[in-house]
C-alpha positions as a printed NumPy array, in Angstrom:
array([[  0.   ,   0.   ,   0.   ],
       [  1.557,   3.248,  -1.122],
       [  0.75 ,   6.744,  -0.02 ],
       [ -0.267,   9.428,  -2.478],
       [  2.596,  10.334,  -4.814],
       [  4.773,   7.372,  -3.908],
       [  3.865,   5.22 ,  -6.91 ],
       [  6.366,   7.102,  -9.067],
       [  9.127,   6.671,  -6.48 ],
       [  8.352,   2.973,  -6.198],
       [  8.587,   2.569,  -9.988],
       [ 11.87 ,   4.491,  -9.993],
       [ 13.335,   2.172,  -7.338],
       [ 12.04 ,  -0.887,  -9.169],
       [ 13.912,   0.242, -12.282],
       [ 17.061,   0.755, -10.204],
       [ 16.738,  -2.705,  -8.703],
       [ 16.344,  -4.222, -12.17 ],
       [ 19.561,  -2.474, -13.199],
       [ 21.311,  -3.655, -10.022],
       [ 20.184,  -7.241, -10.585],
       [ 21.427,  -7.098, -14.184],
       [ 24.843,  -5.811, -13.063],
       [ 25.098,  -8.487, -10.374],
       [ 24.077, -11.181, -12.856],
       [ 26.734, -10.058, -15.351],
       [ 29.367,  -9.967, -12.581],
       [ 28.478, -13.501, -11.481],
       [ 28.648, -14.758, -15.077],
       [ 32.071, -13.114, -15.443],
       [ 33.345, -14.734, -12.222],
       [ 31.966, -18.124, -13.225],
       [ 33.607, -17.87 , -16.657],
       [ 36.939, -16.944, -15.044],
       [ 36.656, -19.859, -12.627],
       [ 36.   , -22.294, -15.491],
       [ 38.914, -20.834, -17.435],
       [ 41.39 , -21.177, -14.559],
       [ 40.198, -24.488, -13.11 ],
       [ 39.241, -26.499, -16.172],
       [ 41.018, -25.027, -19.169],
       [ 44.329, -24.094, -17.543],
       [ 44.245, -26.317, -14.462],
       [ 46.894, -28.799, -15.589],
       [ 49.291, -26.085, -16.723],
       [ 48.927, -24.1  , -13.501],
       [ 49.277, -27.243, -11.363],
       [ 52.533, -28.096, -13.148],
       [ 53.881, -24.572, -12.598],
       [ 52.867, -24.734,  -8.94 ],
       [ 54.553, -28.075,  -8.338],
       [ 57.8  , -26.829,  -9.875],
       [ 57.666, -23.606,  -7.908],
       [ 57.021, -24.846,  -4.372],
       [ 60.649, -25.828,  -3.695],
       [ 63.493, -23.584,  -4.655],
       [ 66.887, -25.252,  -4.713],
       [ 69.811, -22.999,  -3.95 ],
       [ 73.401, -24.205,  -3.999],
       [ 75.342, -22.874,  -1.057],
       [ 79.083, -23.087,  -1.246],
       [ 80.625, -24.776,   1.762],
       [ 83.005, -22.668,   3.793],
       [ 86.598, -23.819,   3.302],
       [ 89.658, -22.59 ,   5.07 ]])
């Protein structure tokens, strides 16, 4: 139940909410697409890079007198 003159404000907010929902939907689609790209399409490559990168071997010269 709206008071006199509030119908226009309600319609204006409804339009804003539709815009907000559209923006949120597009953002979720973008995040889902990025997740699929990283996990499924490049998952093996990134796993290989990660496994090679977790240990760094450094040769340290022994002190000699």
